[in-house]
All heavy atoms as a GROMACS GRO file, in nm:
protein
  637
    1MET      N    1   2.866   0.495   0.317
    1MET     CA    2   2.816   0.616   0.381
    1MET      C    3   2.718   0.576   0.491
    1MET      O    4   2.631   0.493   0.471
    1MET     CB    5   2.750   0.708   0.279
    1MET     CG    6   2.692   0.830   0.342
    1MET     SD    7   2.653   0.960   0.227
    1MET     CE    8   2.812   1.033   0.208
    2ARG      N    9   2.732   0.638   0.605
    2ARG     CA   10   2.644   0.608   0.719
    2ARG      C   11   2.521   0.696   0.716
    2ARG      O   12   2.526   0.812   0.677
    2ARG     CB   13   2.720   0.629   0.848
    2ARG     CG   14   2.827   0.524   0.870
    2ARG     CD   15   2.887   0.538   1.009
    2ARG     NE   16   2.962   0.422   1.045
    2ARG     CZ   17   3.091   0.404   1.018
    2ARG    NH1   18   3.157   0.496   0.954
    2ARG    NH2   19   3.153   0.295   1.056
    3THR      N   20   2.412   0.640   0.765
    3THR     CA   21   2.287   0.716   0.775
    3THR      C   22   2.295   0.806   0.898
    3THR      O   23   2.375   0.782   0.990
    3THR     CB   24   2.166   0.622   0.789
    3THR    OG1   25   2.176   0.554   0.915
    3THR    CG2   26   2.158   0.521   0.674
    4PRO      N   27   2.210   0.909   0.903
    4PRO     CA   28   2.206   0.994   1.023
    4PRO      C   29   2.177   0.912   1.150
    4PRO      O   30   2.232   0.940   1.256
    4PRO     CB   31   2.093   1.092   0.993
    4PRO     CG   32   2.088   1.099   0.844
    4PRO     CD   33   2.123   0.962   0.797
    5GLU      N   34   2.093   0.810   1.137
    5GLU     CA   35   2.061   0.725   1.253
    5GLU      C   36   2.184   0.648   1.302
    5GLU      O   37   2.204   0.635   1.424
    5GLU     CB   38   1.948   0.629   1.218
    5GLU     CG   39   1.814   0.695   1.194
    5GLU     CD   40   1.800   0.761   1.056
    5GLU    OE1   41   1.879   0.733   0.966
    5GLU    OE2   42   1.708   0.844   1.041
    6GLU      N   43   2.266   0.598   1.209
    6GLU     CA   44   2.388   0.528   1.248
    6GLU      C   45   2.486   0.624   1.316
    6GLU      O   46   2.549   0.588   1.418
    6GLU     CB   47   2.456   0.466   1.125
    6GLU     CG   48   2.380   0.349   1.066
    6GLU     CD   49   2.437   0.303   0.933
    6GLU    OE1   50   2.478   0.388   0.850
    6GLU    OE2   51   2.442   0.180   0.912
    7LYS      N   52   2.498   0.743   1.262
    7LYS     CA   53   2.586   0.844   1.322
    7LYS      C   54   2.538   0.879   1.462
    7LYS      O   55   2.619   0.890   1.555
    7LYS     CB   56   2.591   0.970   1.235
    7LYS     CG   57   2.656   0.948   1.100
    7LYS     CD   58   2.645   1.074   1.017
    7LYS     CE   59   2.694   1.056   0.876
    7LYS     NZ   60   2.680   1.177   0.795
    8GLU      N   61   2.407   0.894   1.479
    8GLU     CA   62   2.352   0.927   1.610
    8GLU      C   63   2.381   0.814   1.710
    8GLU      O   64   2.418   0.840   1.825
    8GLU     CB   65   2.202   0.952   1.600
    8GLU     CG   66   2.140   0.991   1.734
    8GLU     CD   67   1.991   1.013   1.724
    8GLU    OE1   68   1.922   0.932   1.658
    8GLU    OE2   69   1.943   1.111   1.783
    9LYS      N   70   2.367   0.690   1.666
    9LYS     CA   71   2.394   0.574   1.753
    9LYS      C   72   2.539   0.578   1.802
    9LYS      O   73   2.568   0.556   1.920
    9LYS     CB   74   2.367   0.445   1.677
    9LYS     CG   75   2.400   0.319   1.754
    9LYS     CD   76   2.376   0.196   1.667
    9LYS     CE   77   2.430   0.072   1.731
    9LYS     NZ   78   2.569   0.045   1.701
   10ILE      N   79   2.632   0.607   1.711
   10ILE     CA   80   2.775   0.616   1.746
   10ILE      C   81   2.796   0.729   1.847
   10ILE      O   82   2.865   0.711   1.947
   10ILE     CB   83   2.860   0.636   1.620
   10ILE    CG1   84   2.854   0.511   1.532
   10ILE    CG2   85   3.004   0.671   1.656
   10ILE    CD1   86   2.911   0.528   1.391
   11LEU      N   87   2.735   0.844   1.821
   11LEU     CA   88   2.750   0.958   1.913
   11LEU      C   89   2.692   0.929   2.050
   11LEU      O   90   2.751   0.964   2.152
   11LEU     CB   91   2.685   1.082   1.852
   11LEU     CG   92   2.762   1.145   1.736
   11LEU    CD1   93   2.677   1.252   1.668
   11LEU    CD2   94   2.894   1.203   1.782
   12LEU      N   95   2.577   0.863   2.054
   12LEU     CA   96   2.514   0.833   2.183
   12LEU      C   97   2.601   0.735   2.263
   12LEU      O   98   2.611   0.746   2.385
   12LEU     CB   99   2.374   0.779   2.163
   12LEU     CG  100   2.272   0.880   2.109
   12LEU    CD1  101   2.138   0.814   2.082
   12LEU    CD2  102   2.257   0.999   2.204
   13GLU      N  103   2.665   0.642   2.193
   13GLU     CA  104   2.758   0.550   2.260
   13GLU      C  105   2.877   0.629   2.315
   13GLU      O  106   2.923   0.606   2.427
   13GLU     CB  107   2.804   0.441   2.164
   13GLU     CG  108   2.890   0.336   2.229
   13GLU     CD  109   2.924   0.221   2.137
   13GLU    OE1  110   2.866   0.210   2.026
   13GLU    OE2  111   3.012   0.141   2.176
   14TYR      N  112   2.925   0.724   2.237
   14TYR     CA  113   3.036   0.809   2.282
   14TYR      C  114   2.995   0.891   2.405
   14TYR      O  115   3.067   0.900   2.504
   14TYR     CB  116   3.082   0.899   2.168
   14TYR     CG  117   3.180   1.005   2.210
   14TYR    CD1  118   3.310   0.974   2.244
   14TYR    CD2  119   3.141   1.139   2.218
   14TYR    CE1  120   3.400   1.071   2.284
   14TYR    CE2  121   3.230   1.237   2.257
   14TYR     CZ  122   3.359   1.203   2.290
   14TYR     OH  123   3.448   1.299   2.330
   15TYR      N  124   2.875   0.953   2.399
   15TYR     CA  125   2.827   1.036   2.507
   15TYR      C  126   2.801   0.956   2.635
   15TYR      O  127   2.805   1.011   2.744
   15TYR     CB  128   2.698   1.109   2.469
   15TYR     CG  129   2.716   1.221   2.370
   15TYR    CD1  130   2.625   1.240   2.267
   15TYR    CD2  131   2.822   1.311   2.378
   15TYR    CE1  132   2.640   1.344   2.176
   15TYR    CE2  133   2.838   1.414   2.288
   15TYR     CZ  134   2.746   1.430   2.187
   15TYR     OH  135   2.761   1.532   2.097
   16SER      N  136   2.775   0.827   2.622
   16SER     CA  137   2.747   0.744   2.741
   16SER      C  138   2.867   0.736   2.834
   16SER      O  139   2.852   0.710   2.953
   16SER     CB  140   2.703   0.605   2.699
   16SER     OG  141   2.815   0.529   2.653
   17GLY      N  142   2.986   0.757   2.778
   17GLY     CA  143   3.108   0.757   2.859
   17GLY      C  144   3.162   0.619   2.890
   17GLY      O  145   3.263   0.608   2.958
   18THR      N  146   3.099   0.516   2.840
   18THR     CA  147   3.147   0.381   2.869
   18THR      C  148   3.266   0.342   2.782
   18THR      O  149   3.337   0.247   2.813
   18THR     CB  150   3.035   0.276   2.847
   18THR    OG1  151   2.989   0.285   2.713
   18THR    CG2  152   2.920   0.300   2.945
   19ILE      N  153   3.287   0.416   2.676
   19ILE     CA  154   3.397   0.388   2.584
   19ILE      C  155   3.456   0.523   2.540
   19ILE      O  156   3.382   0.619   2.516
   19ILE     CB  157   3.349   0.302   2.465
   19ILE    CG1  158   3.463   0.260   2.375
   19ILE    CG2  159   3.240   0.371   2.387
   19ILE    CD1  160   3.425   0.154   2.272
   20GLY      N  161   3.585   0.530   2.530
   20GLY     CA  162   3.653   0.655   2.496
   20GLY      C  163   3.648   0.687   2.348
   20GLY      O  164   3.610   0.604   2.264
   21ARG      N  165   3.691   0.809   2.317
   21ARG     CA  166   3.690   0.857   2.178
   21ARG      C  167   3.774   0.769   2.087
   21ARG      O  168   3.728   0.730   1.978
   21ARG     CB  169   3.742   1.001   2.174
   21ARG     CG  170   3.744   1.060   2.035
   21ARG     CD  171   3.810   1.194   2.030
   21ARG     NE  172   3.948   1.179   2.074
   21ARG     CZ  173   4.019   1.273   2.135
   21ARG    NH1  174   3.965   1.388   2.160
   21ARG    NH2  175   4.143   1.251   2.170
   22ASN      N  176   3.895   0.735   2.128
   22ASN     CA  177   3.982   0.654   2.043
   22ASN      C  178   3.922   0.515   2.018
   22ASN      O  179   3.931   0.463   1.906
   22ASN     CB  180   4.121   0.642   2.104
   22ASN     CG  181   4.196   0.773   2.102
   22ASN    OD1  182   4.166   0.860   2.021
   22ASN    ND2  183   4.291   0.789   2.191
   23GLU      N  184   3.862   0.457   2.121
   23GLU     CA  185   3.802   0.325   2.105
   23GLU      C  186   3.680   0.330   2.011
   23GLU      O  187   3.662   0.241   1.930
   23GLU     CB  188   3.760   0.268   2.241
   23GLU     CG  189   3.877   0.231   2.330
   23GLU     CD  190   3.936   0.350   2.404
   23GLU    OE1  191   3.871   0.458   2.412
   23GLU    OE2  192   4.050   0.339   2.453
   24ILE      N  193   3.601   0.436   2.025
   24ILE     CA  194   3.486   0.454   1.934
   24ILE      C  195   3.535   0.462   1.790
   24ILE      O  196   3.480   0.399   1.700
   24ILE     CB  197   3.406   0.582   1.970
   24ILE    CG1  198   3.327   0.562   2.099
   24ILE    CG2  199   3.313   0.625   1.857
   24ILE    CD1  200   3.198   0.486   2.084
   25CYS      N  201   3.638   0.542   1.768
   25CYS     CA  202   3.690   0.561   1.633
   25CYS      C  203   3.744   0.431   1.575
   25CYS      O  204   3.723   0.401   1.457
   25CYS     CB  205   3.797   0.671   1.631
   25CYS     SG  206   3.728   0.834   1.664
   26ARG      N  207   3.813   0.354   1.658
   26ARG     CA  208   3.863   0.224   1.610
   26ARG      C  209   3.748   0.128   1.583
   26ARG      O  210   3.746   0.059   1.481
   26ARG     CB  211   3.958   0.163   1.712
   26ARG     CG  212   4.101   0.208   1.695
   26ARG     CD  213   4.196   0.118   1.774
   26ARG     NE  214   4.176   0.129   1.919
   26ARG     CZ  215   4.237   0.217   1.996
   26ARG    NH1  216   4.321   0.304   1.943
   26ARG    NH2  217   4.214   0.219   2.126
   27LYS      N  218   3.653   0.121   1.676
   27LYS     CA  219   3.540   0.029   1.664
   27LYS      C  220   3.461   0.051   1.535
   27LYS      O  221   3.421  -0.044   1.469
   27LYS     CB  222   3.448   0.044   1.786
   27LYS     CG  223   3.329  -0.048   1.787
   27LYS     CD  224   3.248  -0.030   1.914
   27LYS     CE  225   3.125  -0.119   1.914
   27LYS     NZ  226   3.048  -0.102   2.039
   28TYR      N  227   3.439   0.177   1.502
   28TYR     CA  228   3.356   0.210   1.385
   28TYR      C  229   3.438   0.254   1.264
   28TYR      O  230   3.380   0.296   1.163
   28TYR     CB  231   3.252   0.316   1.423
   28TYR     CG  232   3.152   0.265   1.522
   28TYR    CD1  233   3.161   0.299   1.657
   28TYR    CD2  234   3.050   0.178   1.483
   28TYR    CE1  235   3.069   0.250   1.749
   28TYR    CE2  236   2.958   0.130   1.574
   28TYR     CZ  237   2.969   0.165   1.708
   28TYR     OH  238   2.879   0.116   1.798
   29ASP      N  239   3.569   0.248   1.275
   29ASP     CA  240   3.660   0.283   1.166
   29ASP      C  241   3.631   0.423   1.111
   29ASP      O  242   3.606   0.442   0.992
   29ASP     CB  243   3.653   0.179   1.055
   29ASP     CG  244   3.768   0.193   0.955
   29ASP    OD1  245   3.876   0.239   0.997
   29ASP    OD2  246   3.747   0.164   0.836
   30ILE      N  247   3.632   0.520   1.203
   30ILE     CA  248   3.616   0.659   1.162
   30ILE      C  249   3.732   0.741   1.219
   30ILE      O  250   3.792   0.704   1.319
   30ILE     CB  251   3.481   0.719   1.209
   30ILE    CG1  252   3.465   0.709   1.361
   30ILE    CG2  253   3.365   0.659   1.136
   30ILE    CD1  254   3.343   0.780   1.414
   31ASP      N  255   3.761   0.850   1.155
   31ASP     CA  256   3.867   0.940   1.198
   31ASP      C  257   3.818   1.025   1.316
   31ASP      O  258   3.699   1.057   1.325
   31ASP     CB  259   3.908   1.029   1.080
   31ASP     CG  260   4.038   1.100   1.106
   31ASP    OD1  261   4.142   1.033   1.108
   31ASP    OD2  262   4.034   1.223   1.124
   32ARG      N  263   3.909   1.065   1.403
   32ARG     CA  264   3.870   1.149   1.517
   32ARG      C  265   3.810   1.281   1.471
   32ARG      O  266   3.718   1.333   1.534
   32ARG     CB  267   3.990   1.174   1.608
   32ARG     CG  268   4.028   1.051   1.686
   32ARG     CD  269   4.134   1.076   1.789
   32ARG     NE  270   4.224   1.184   1.755
   32ARG     CZ  271   4.346   1.196   1.800
   32ARG    NH1  272   4.396   1.107   1.880
   32ARG    NH2  273   4.422   1.297   1.766
   33SER      N  274   3.864   1.336   1.362
   33SER     CA  275   3.808   1.463   1.312
   33SER      C  276   3.664   1.445   1.263
   33SER      O  277   3.583   1.536   1.275
   33SER     CB  278   3.897   1.522   1.201
   33SER     OG  279   3.900   1.438   1.090
   34THR      N  280   3.635   1.328   1.208
   34THR     CA  281   3.498   1.299   1.163
   34THR      C  282   3.404   1.295   1.283
   34THR      O  283   3.295   1.354   1.279
   34THR     CB  284   3.494   1.166   1.086
   34THR    OG1  285   3.578   1.175   0.972
   34THR    CG2  286   3.352   1.131   1.043
   35LEU      N  287   3.446   1.228   1.388
   35LEU     CA  288   3.365   1.221   1.508
   35LEU      C  289   3.342   1.362   1.565
   35LEU      O  290   3.231   1.396   1.605
   35LEU     CB  291   3.432   1.132   1.614
   35LEU     CG  292   3.354   1.112   1.743
   35LEU    CD1  293   3.224   1.036   1.717
   35LEU    CD2  294   3.438   1.038   1.845
   36ARG      N  295   3.446   1.444   1.563
   36ARG     CA  296   3.436   1.581   1.614
   36ARG      C  297   3.334   1.662   1.531
   36ARG      O  298   3.252   1.736   1.586
   36ARG     CB  299   3.573   1.646   1.611
   36ARG     CG  300   3.581   1.781   1.674
   36ARG     CD  301   3.722   1.839   1.682
   36ARG     NE  302   3.809   1.800   1.572
   36ARG     CZ  303   3.919   1.722   1.585
   36ARG    NH1  304   3.953   1.674   1.701
   36ARG    NH2  305   3.994   1.693   1.481
   37LYS      N  306   3.339   1.646   1.399
   37LYS     CA  307   3.245   1.718   1.311
   37LYS      C  308   3.102   1.673   1.338
   37LYS      O  309   3.010   1.756   1.344
   37LYS     CB  310   3.280   1.695   1.164
   37LYS     CG  311   3.405   1.767   1.119
   37LYS     CD  312   3.437   1.730   0.976
   37LYS     CE  313   3.577   1.775   0.939
   37LYS     NZ  314   3.615   1.729   0.805
   38TRP      N  315   3.082   1.542   1.347
   38TRP     CA  316   2.949   1.489   1.375
   38TRP      C  317   2.898   1.544   1.506
   38TRP      O  318   2.781   1.583   1.517
   38TRP     CB  319   2.950   1.337   1.382
   38TRP     CG  320   2.973   1.267   1.252
   38TRP    CD1  321   2.984   1.320   1.128
   38TRP    CD2  322   2.990   1.126   1.236
   38TRP    NE1  323   3.006   1.221   1.035
   38TRP    CE2  324   3.010   1.101   1.099
   38TRP    CE3  325   2.992   1.018   1.325
   38TRP    CZ2  326   3.030   0.973   1.048
   38TRP    CZ3  327   3.010   0.891   1.274
   38TRP    CH2  328   3.029   0.869   1.137
   39ARG      N  329   2.985   1.547   1.611
   39ARG     CA  330   2.946   1.594   1.742
   39ARG      C  331   2.900   1.738   1.736
   39ARG      O  332   2.796   1.775   1.793
   39ARG     CB  333   3.066   1.581   1.837
   39ARG     CG  334   3.033   1.524   1.970
   39ARG     CD  335   3.152   1.509   2.058
   39ARG     NE  336   3.203   1.641   2.095
   39ARG     CZ  337   3.331   1.672   2.102
   39ARG    NH1  338   3.423   1.585   2.075
   39ARG    NH2  339   3.368   1.792   2.138
   40LYS      N  340   2.977   1.821   1.666
   40LYS     CA  341   2.944   1.964   1.656
   40LYS      C  342   2.810   1.982   1.585
   40LYS      O  343   2.724   2.059   1.631
   40LYS     CB  344   3.055   2.036   1.580
   40LYS     CG  345   3.036   2.185   1.572
   40LYS     CD  346   3.152   2.250   1.503
   40LYS     CE  347   3.132   2.400   1.494
   40LYS     NZ  348   3.242   2.467   1.424
   41LYS      N  349   2.791   1.912   1.473
   41LYS     CA  350   2.666   1.924   1.398
   41LYS      C  351   2.547   1.872   1.479
   41LYS      O  352   2.439   1.930   1.477
   41LYS     CB  353   2.675   1.848   1.265
   41LYS     CG  354   2.769   1.913   1.166
   41LYS     CD  355   2.779   1.830   1.040
   41LYS     CE  356   2.873   1.893   0.940
   41LYS     NZ  357   2.881   1.816   0.816
   42TYR      N  358   2.567   1.763   1.551
   42TYR     CA  359   2.461   1.703   1.630
   42TYR      C  360   2.421   1.795   1.745
   42TYR      O  361   2.303   1.810   1.775
   42TYR     CB  362   2.507   1.566   1.683
   42TYR     CG  363   2.399   1.487   1.753
   42TYR    CD1  364   2.293   1.432   1.682
   42TYR    CD2  365   2.404   1.465   1.889
   42TYR    CE1  366   2.195   1.359   1.745
   42TYR    CE2  367   2.308   1.391   1.954
   42TYR     CZ  368   2.202   1.337   1.882
   42TYR     OH  369   2.105   1.265   1.945
   43GLU      N  370   2.518   1.856   1.808
   43GLU     CA  371   2.490   1.946   1.918
   43GLU      C  372   2.420   2.072   1.871
   43GLU      O  373   2.339   2.131   1.945
   43GLU     CB  374   2.619   1.980   1.993
   43GLU     CG  375   2.671   1.862   2.072
   43GLU     CD  376   2.810   1.881   2.131
   43GLU    OE1  377   2.868   1.991   2.113
   43GLU    OE2  378   2.860   1.787   2.194
   44GLN      N  379   2.445   2.114   1.748
   44GLN     CA  380   2.380   2.235   1.695
   44GLN      C  381   2.241   2.207   1.641
   44GLN      O  382   2.147   2.283   1.666
   44GLN     CB  383   2.465   2.295   1.582
   44GLN     CG  384   2.590   2.361   1.630
   44GLN     CD  385   2.673   2.415   1.514
   44GLN    OE1  386   2.652   2.381   1.398
   44GLN    NE2  387   2.769   2.500   1.546
   45ASP      N  388   2.227   2.098   1.563
   45ASP     CA  389   2.102   2.074   1.490
   45ASP      C  390   2.036   1.940   1.515
   45ASP      O  391   1.943   1.904   1.442
   45ASP     CB  392   2.128   2.090   1.339
   45ASP     CG  393   2.181   2.228   1.304
   45ASP    OD1  394   2.127   2.327   1.357
   45ASP    OD2  395   2.277   2.237   1.226
   46GLY      N  396   2.086   1.863   1.610
   46GLY     CA  397   2.028   1.731   1.634
   46GLY      C  398   2.054   1.638   1.517
   46GLY      O  399   2.150   1.657   1.441
   47ILE      N  400   1.967   1.542   1.499
   47ILE     CA  401   1.987   1.442   1.394
   47ILE      C  402   1.984   1.505   1.254
   47ILE      O  403   2.048   1.456   1.162
   47ILE     CB  404   1.887   1.324   1.407
   47ILE    CG1  405   1.935   1.206   1.324
   47ILE    CG2  406   1.748   1.369   1.372
   47ILE    CD1  407   1.871   1.076   1.356
   48ASP      N  408   1.912   1.615   1.238
   48ASP     CA  409   1.909   1.683   1.107
   48ASP      C  410   2.048   1.734   1.067
   48ASP      O  411   2.080   1.741   0.948
   48ASP     CB  412   1.811   1.800   1.108
   48ASP     CG  413   1.667   1.754   1.106
   48ASP    OD1  414   1.640   1.640   1.063
   48ASP    OD2  415   1.579   1.831   1.150
   49GLY      N  416   2.130   1.767   1.164
   49GLY     CA  417   2.265   1.812   1.136
   49GLY      C  418   2.355   1.702   1.083
   49GLY      O  419   2.461   1.729   1.026
   50LEU      N  420   2.314   1.576   1.100
   50LEU     CA  421   2.394   1.463   1.056
   50LEU      C  422   2.359   1.419   0.915
   50LEU      O  423   2.424   1.329   0.861
   50LEU     CB  424   2.375   1.345   1.153
   50LEU     CG  425   2.418   1.372   1.297
   50LEU    CD1  426   2.384   1.252   1.384
   50LEU    CD2  427   2.564   1.406   1.306
   51LYS      N  428   2.262   1.482   0.853
   51LYS     CA  429   2.227   1.447   0.715
   51LYS      C  430   2.333   1.499   0.620
   51LYS      O  431   2.384   1.609   0.638
   51LYS     CB  432   2.091   1.504   0.679
   51LYS     CG  433   1.978   1.440   0.756
   51LYS     CD  434   1.846   1.501   0.721
   51LYS     CE  435   1.736   1.436   0.803
   51LYS     NZ  436   1.607   1.502   0.784
   52SER      N  437   2.363   1.421   0.519
   52SER     CA  438   2.464   1.460   0.422
   52SER      C  439   2.417   1.581   0.342
   52SER      O  440   2.303   1.588   0.296
   52SER     CB  441   2.492   1.345   0.326
   52SER     OG  442   2.580   1.386   0.224
   53GLN      N  443   2.506   1.677   0.324
   53GLN     CA  444   2.476   1.797   0.245
   53GLN      C  445   2.536   1.789   0.106
   53GLN      O  446   2.526   1.882   0.028
   53GLN     CB  447   2.529   1.920   0.318
   53GLN     CG  448   2.467   1.940   0.455
   53GLN     CD  449   2.316   1.960   0.449
   53GLN    OE1  450   2.266   2.035   0.366
   53GLN    NE2  451   2.244   1.891   0.534
   54THR      N  452   2.602   1.680   0.076
   54THR     CA  453   2.670   1.665  -0.051
   54THR      C  454   2.571   1.669  -0.166
   54THR      O  455   2.474   1.594  -0.169
   54THR     CB  456   2.747   1.532  -0.057
   54THR    OG1  457   2.832   1.526   0.056
   54THR    CG2  458   2.827   1.518  -0.185
   55GLY      N  459   2.594   1.758  -0.261
   55GLY     CA  460   2.513   1.764  -0.382
   55GLY      C  461   2.376   1.824  -0.363
   55GLY      O  462   2.295   1.820  -0.454
   56ARG      N  463   2.349   1.882  -0.249
   56ARG     CA  464   2.217   1.938  -0.226
   56ARG      C  465   2.228   2.090  -0.217
   56ARG      O  466   2.270   2.144  -0.116
   56ARG     CB  467   2.157   1.883  -0.098
   56ARG     CG  468   2.132   1.736  -0.106
   56ARG     CD  469   2.084   1.685   0.026
   56ARG     NE  470   2.081   1.540   0.023
   56ARG     CZ  471   1.970   1.468   0.028
   56ARG    NH1  472   1.856   1.527   0.039
   56ARG    NH2  473   1.976   1.339   0.026
   57LYS      N  474   2.186   2.156  -0.324
   57LYS     CA  475   2.189   2.302  -0.324
   57LYS      C  476   2.049   2.352  -0.354
   57LYS      O  477   1.978   2.297  -0.436
   57LYS     CB  478   2.286   2.354  -0.430
   57LYS     CG  479   2.430   2.318  -0.400
   57LYS     CD  480   2.521   2.378  -0.500
   57LYS     CE  481   2.665   2.339  -0.467
   57LYS     NZ  482   2.759   2.394  -0.562
   58ASN      N  483   2.014   2.457  -0.287
   58ASN     CA  484   1.883   2.518  -0.307
   58ASN      C  485   1.901   2.657  -0.364
   58ASN      O  486   2.002   2.722  -0.341
   58ASN     CB  487   1.807   2.527  -0.176
   58ASN     CG  488   1.776   2.391  -0.119
   58ASN    OD1  489   1.745   2.299  -0.193
   58ASN    ND2  490   1.786   2.376   0.012
   59GLY      N  491   1.803   2.702  -0.437
   59GLY     CA  492   1.807   2.839  -0.488
   59GLY      C  493   1.826   2.844  -0.638
   59GLY      O  494   1.819   2.745  -0.708
   60GLU      N  495   1.854   2.965  -0.683
   60GLU     CA  496   1.870   2.987  -0.827
   60GLU      C  497   2.002   2.930  -0.876
   60GLU      O  498   2.095   2.910  -0.801
   60GLU     CB  499   1.867   3.137  -0.857
   60GLU     CG  500   1.732   3.201  -0.834
   60GLU     CD  501   1.732   3.345  -0.878
   60GLU    OE1  502   1.804   3.380  -0.972
   60GLU    OE2  503   1.659   3.423  -0.815
   61ASN      N  504   2.009   2.913  -1.006
   61ASN     CA  505   2.130   2.872  -1.074
   61ASN      C  506   2.188   2.742  -1.020
   61ASN      O  507   2.308   2.727  -1.004
   61ASN     CB  508   2.237   2.982  -1.068
   61ASN     CG  509   2.186   3.111  -1.128
   61ASN    OD1  510   2.115   3.110  -1.228
   61ASN    ND2  511   2.220   3.223  -1.066
   62VAL      N  512   2.101   2.648  -0.992
   62VAL     CA  513   2.147   2.518  -0.944
   62VAL      C  514   2.159   2.424  -1.063
   62VAL      O  515   2.071   2.417  -1.147
   62VAL     CB  516   2.045   2.460  -0.842
   62VAL    CG1  517   2.088   2.322  -0.798
   62VAL    CG2  518   2.036   2.554  -0.723
   63GLY      N  519   2.271   2.356  -1.073
   63GLY     CA  520   2.292   2.262  -1.181
   63GLY      C  521   2.356   2.329  -1.301
   63GLY      O  522   2.398   2.445  -1.299
   64ARG      N  523   2.362   2.253  -1.408
   64ARG     CA  524   2.423   2.303  -1.531
   64ARG      C  525   2.329   2.397  -1.605
   64ARG      O  526   2.209   2.377  -1.605
   64ARG     CB  527   2.457   2.187  -1.624
   64ARG     CG  528   2.561   2.096  -1.569
   64ARG     CD  529   2.592   1.989  -1.670
   64ARG     NE  530   2.690   1.897  -1.614
   64ARG     CZ  531   2.727   1.786  -1.672
   64ARG    NH1  532   2.673   1.751  -1.788
   64ARG    NH2  533   2.816   1.708  -1.617
   65PRO      N  534   2.385   2.496  -1.673
   65PRO     CA  535   2.298   2.583  -1.754
   65PRO      C  536   2.242   2.505  -1.871
   65PRO      O  537   2.307   2.414  -1.923
   65PRO     CB  538   2.391   2.695  -1.799
   65PRO     CG  539   2.529   2.644  -1.779
   65PRO     CD  540   2.523   2.537  -1.675
   66LEU      N  541   2.123   2.541  -1.911
   66LEU     CA  542   2.062   2.475  -2.027
   66LEU      C  543   2.132   2.518  -2.154
   66LEU      O  544   2.165   2.634  -2.173
   66LEU     CB  545   1.914   2.510  -2.036
   66LEU     CG  546   1.828   2.464  -1.918
   66LEU    CD1  547   1.686   2.518  -1.933
   66LEU    CD2  548   1.826   2.314  -1.911
   67LYS      N  549   2.152   2.421  -2.243
   67LYS     CA  550   2.211   2.453  -2.374
   67LYS      C  551   2.101   2.498  -2.468
   67LYS      O  552   1.990   2.445  -2.465
   67LYS     CB  553   2.280   2.328  -2.433
   67LYS     CG  554   2.403   2.288  -2.356
   67LYS     CD  555   2.470   2.172  -2.423
   67LYS     CE  556   2.595   2.132  -2.347
   67LYS     NZ  557   2.661   2.018  -2.410
   68PRO      N  558   2.131   2.593  -2.554
   68PRO     CA  559   2.031   2.635  -2.654
   68PRO      C  560   1.998   2.517  -2.745
   68PRO      O  561   2.083   2.435  -2.776
   68PRO     CB  562   2.099   2.745  -2.732
   68PRO     CG  563   2.230   2.771  -2.666
   68PRO     CD  564   2.254   2.667  -2.564
   69ARG      N  565   1.873   2.513  -2.790
   69ARG     CA  566   1.830   2.401  -2.873
   69ARG      C  567   1.855   2.425  -3.022
   69ARG      O  568   1.861   2.332  -3.097
   69ARG     CB  569   1.681   2.374  -2.850
   69ARG     CG  570   1.656   2.330  -2.709
   69ARG     CD  571   1.512   2.306  -2.684
   69ARG     NE  572   1.491   2.285  -2.543
   69ARG     CZ  573   1.412   2.194  -2.493
   69ARG    NH1  574   1.343   2.117  -2.573
   69ARG    NH2  575   1.398   2.181  -2.364
   70SER      N  576   1.869   2.549  -3.058
   70SER     CA  577   1.893   2.577  -3.201
   70SER      C  578   1.980   2.701  -3.211
   70SER      O  579   2.001   2.774  -3.116
   70SER     CB  580   1.759   2.600  -3.272
   70SER     OG  581   1.702   2.721  -3.228
   71TYR      N  582   2.028   2.725  -3.332
   71TYR     CA  583   2.109   2.842  -3.358
   71TYR      C  584   2.029   2.969  -3.329
   71TYR      O  585   2.079   3.064  -3.274
   71TYR     CB  586   2.162   2.840  -3.502
   71TYR     CG  587   2.246   2.959  -3.534
   71TYR    CD1  588   2.375   2.970  -3.480
   71TYR    CD2  589   2.201   3.061  -3.617
   71TYR    CE1  590   2.454   3.079  -3.510
   71TYR    CE2  591   2.278   3.170  -3.647
   71TYR     CZ  592   2.406   3.180  -3.593
   71TYR     OH  593   2.486   3.286  -3.620
   72GLN      N  594   1.900   2.968  -3.364
   72GLN     CA  595   1.814   3.084  -3.343
   72GLN      C  596   1.801   3.114  -3.194
   72GLN      O  597   1.809   3.228  -3.152
   72GLN     CB  598   1.675   3.059  -3.404
   72GLN     CG  599   1.582   3.178  -3.397
   72GLN     CD  600   1.635   3.299  -3.474
   72GLN    OE1  601   1.702   3.284  -3.575
   72GLN    NE2  602   1.605   3.418  -3.422
   73GLU      N  603   1.784   3.012  -3.113
   73GLU     CA  604   1.773   3.032  -2.968
   73GLU      C  605   1.905   3.086  -2.911
   73GLU      O  606   1.903   3.165  -2.819
   73GLU     CB  607   1.736   2.901  -2.898
   73GLU     CG  608   1.593   2.857  -2.919
   73GLU     CD  609   1.563   2.726  -2.854
   73GLU    OE1  610   1.646   2.676  -2.772
   73GLU    OE2  611   1.456   2.673  -2.882
   74GLU      N  612   2.016   3.042  -2.970
   74GLU     CA  613   2.147   3.090  -2.924
   74GLU      C  614   2.161   3.239  -2.949
   74GLU      O  615   2.218   3.312  -2.868
   74GLU     CB  616   2.257   3.011  -2.995
   74GLU     CG  617   2.394   3.036  -2.939
   74GLU     CD  618   2.497   2.946  -3.004
   74GLU    OE1  619   2.477   2.824  -3.002
   74GLU    OE2  620   2.596   3.000  -3.055
   75LEU      N  621   2.108   3.286  -3.062
   75LEU     CA  622   2.115   3.428  -3.095
   75LEU      C  623   2.030   3.512  -3.000
   75LEU      O  624   2.063   3.626  -2.972
   75LEU     CB  625   2.072   3.452  -3.239
   75LEU     CG  626   2.166   3.396  -3.346
   75LEU    CD1  627   2.106   3.419  -3.485
   75LEU    CD2  628   2.302   3.459  -3.336
   76GLU      N  629   1.924   3.455  -2.952
   76GLU     CA  630   1.834   3.528  -2.862
   76GLU      C  631   1.900   3.540  -2.729
   76GLU      O  632   1.904   3.624  -2.655
   76GLU     CB  633   1.700   3.454  -2.845
   76GLU     CG  634   1.624   3.450  -2.975
   76GLU     CD  635   1.499   3.360  -2.963
   76GLU    OE1  636   1.472   3.305  -2.856
   76GLU    OE2  637   1.429   3.348  -3.062
   0.00000   0.00000   0.00000
């Protein structure tokens, strides 16, 4: 998994125009659709948009529900 900084470096190289999209994808072994997603997120939110969102949920009911500790607690 690449860090946001690594993704930004790849995007900045792409934006420089010295190397094309296909060459960038081959050089860094990434899919064109991945580069497109990174570009969209970077243009919307900067480097913060490149941070992985996998497994990060905020708010209520996050994670597994707690199991009751006893039969009495289950009845409640």
